[in-house]
Wavefront OBJ file of the C-alpha trace (Angstrom):
o trace
v 17.994 8.699 22.832
v 20.166 5.683 22.153
v 19.700 3.103 19.462
v 18.153 0.450 21.804
v 15.593 2.956 23.241
v 14.852 4.182 19.739
v 14.239 0.611 18.566
v 11.870 -0.071 21.488
v 9.827 2.952 20.579
v 9.293 1.340 17.191
v 8.389 -2.124 18.784
v 11.929 -3.545 18.000
v 13.746 -5.083 20.908
v 17.337 -4.991 19.831
v 20.005 -7.315 21.360
v 23.368 -5.804 22.368
v 25.064 -8.200 20.013
v 23.031 -6.829 17.098
v 24.089 -3.251 17.861
v 27.608 -4.263 18.334
v 27.693 -6.130 14.991
v 25.647 -3.521 13.129
v 28.200 -2.728 10.439
v 28.961 -6.263 9.875
v 25.275 -7.100 9.546
v 24.467 -4.439 6.810
v 27.852 -4.171 5.177
v 26.921 -6.512 2.301
v 23.479 -5.324 1.512
v 23.727 -5.081 -2.252
v 21.666 -8.227 -3.053
v 18.966 -7.505 -0.511
v 18.689 -3.938 -1.971
v 18.366 -5.420 -5.449
v 15.745 -7.852 -4.067
v 13.704 -4.981 -2.573
v 14.108 -3.086 -5.882
v 12.659 -5.958 -7.724
v 9.770 -6.510 -5.220
v 8.880 -2.779 -5.353
v 8.756 -2.995 -9.170
v 6.977 -6.282 -9.555
v 4.547 -6.318 -6.615
v 4.192 -2.692 -5.304
v 4.591 -0.829 -2.127
v 2.630 -3.036 0.352
v 4.690 -6.055 -0.465
v 7.852 -4.002 -0.481
v 7.024 -2.680 2.938
v 6.276 -6.137 4.367
v 9.511 -7.738 3.047
v 11.603 -4.623 4.094
v 10.277 -5.101 7.673
v 11.111 -8.817 7.565
v 14.612 -8.043 6.253
v 15.222 -5.467 9.046
v 13.789 -7.820 11.704
v 16.122 -10.488 10.512
v 19.169 -8.140 10.763
v 18.166 -6.227 13.959
v 16.214 -8.677 16.063
v 17.260 -12.095 15.013
v 20.904 -11.088 14.521
v 21.138 -13.073 11.195
v 22.978 -12.158 7.995
v 21.120 -11.168 4.830
v 23.846 -11.121 2.216
v 23.728 -14.451 0.322
v 21.145 -16.123 -1.725
v 20.579 -18.674 0.946
v 20.002 -15.909 3.520
v 17.453 -14.268 1.283
v 15.667 -17.601 0.573
v 15.539 -18.243 4.365
v 14.145 -14.735 5.116
v 11.446 -15.232 2.526
v 10.498 -18.748 3.717
v 10.438 -17.689 7.370
v 8.386 -14.458 6.571
v 5.210 -16.220 5.753
v 4.757 -13.583 2.992
v 3.751 -15.275 -0.204
v 5.105 -13.871 -3.397
v 5.050 -15.671 -6.693
v 8.688 -15.346 -7.621
v 11.928 -17.325 -7.990
v 14.725 -15.368 -6.389
v 17.439 -17.024 -8.518
v 15.676 -16.342 -11.735
v 14.513 -12.848 -10.711
v 17.642 -11.502 -9.065
v 20.777 -13.537 -9.067
v 20.900 -14.221 -12.727
v 19.181 -10.947 -13.831
v 21.035 -7.812 -13.807
v 18.002 -5.644 -14.451
v 17.349 -5.052 -10.697
v 20.932 -4.302 -9.701
v 21.314 -1.963 -12.674
v 18.170 -0.050 -11.572
v 19.622 0.014 -7.935
v 22.903 1.468 -9.249
v 20.967 4.072 -11.243
v 19.123 5.051 -8.102
v 22.393 5.408 -6.236
v 23.809 7.572 -9.018
v 20.714 9.797 -8.852
v 21.021 10.115 -5.060
v 24.794 11.082 -5.536
v 23.980 13.544 -8.251
v 21.367 15.063 -5.959
v 24.115 15.299 -3.232
v 22.297 12.909 -0.963
v 25.235 11.810 1.201
v 23.439 11.369 4.448
v 20.272 9.666 5.470
v 17.383 9.902 5.559
v 16.947 12.045 2.234
v 13.862 12.590 0.251
v 13.988 13.450 -3.390
v 10.657 14.724 -4.671
v 9.958 14.441 -8.379
v 7.265 16.566 -9.953
v 5.404 15.890 -13.141
v 4.384 19.533 -13.314
v 7.597 21.615 -13.483
v 5.837 24.787 -12.290
v 5.515 23.464 -8.657
v 9.000 24.573 -7.717
v 10.599 27.321 -9.798
v 10.612 25.263 -13.000
v 12.683 22.474 -11.296
v 11.749 18.801 -11.900
v 12.904 17.727 -8.356
v 13.567 19.013 -4.924
v 15.754 17.421 -2.221
v 14.846 17.514 1.446
v 16.538 15.984 4.504
v 14.559 13.972 7.023
v 11.691 11.660 6.509
v 10.129 12.909 9.713
v 9.878 16.393 8.128
v 7.357 15.290 5.431
v 4.444 17.242 7.025
v 6.606 20.330 6.818
v 7.515 19.557 3.285
v 3.852 19.300 2.370
v 3.195 22.614 4.115
v 6.094 24.252 2.360
v 4.970 22.928 -1.076
v 1.321 23.637 -0.325
v 0.421 20.035 -0.950
v -2.317 18.454 1.219
v -0.680 15.891 3.266
v -3.323 13.240 2.565
v -2.061 13.350 -1.142
v 1.448 12.719 -0.044
v 1.114 9.138 0.951
v 2.406 7.298 -2.191
v 6.192 7.643 -2.788
v 7.635 6.777 -6.183
v 10.251 4.111 -5.311
v 11.719 3.458 -8.751
v 11.975 5.382 -12.031
l 1 2 3 4 5 6 7 8 9 10 11 12 13 14 15 16 17 18 19 20 21 22 23 24 25 26 27 28 29 30 31 32 33 34 35 36 37 38 39 40 41 42 43 44 45 46 47 48 49 50 51 52 53 54 55 56 57 58 59 60 61 62 63 64 65 66 67 68 69 70 71 72 73 74 75 76 77 78 79 80 81 82 83 84 85 86 87 88 89 90 91 92 93 94 95 96 97 98 99 100 101 102 103 104 105 106 107 108 109 110 111 112 113 114 115 116 117 118 119 120 121 122 123 124 125 126 127 128 129 130 131 132 133 134 135 136 137 138 139 140 141 142 143 144 145 146 147 148 149 150 151 152 153 154 155 156 157 158 159 160 161 162 163 164
């Protein structure tokens, strides 16, 4: 299946120019990632999911950049998603969110997560997997198999810890 067909399966109708300019469109994603990190921390998963979808729609469907403060402000304003935040105050002058993002990247590198998608599961009870505190799996679509392997009911596997 090609990228365009895959997008249509998910309800995204990708333009050829978007696919051709993919690397350019996502190459400077550090500030959007920091923004998503901040939203997940301050507002929770539901808002994180809504803004993430809006960011991806902007890149993939609208073929617009998302790598400057103006781009982020435009994305928020056009999204009709109301969050009580000032991007400038919460992101561009505040290193906290970018520092957390870098820590997450380092954790992924230390876990040998060099491809995507990877899932790193963290356990509060060390006895779940041979006294290890975390386990790494490849492929988000394999979560039902992961649940079966770990003997975790799938319904309890819905919430994912985004940030430490």
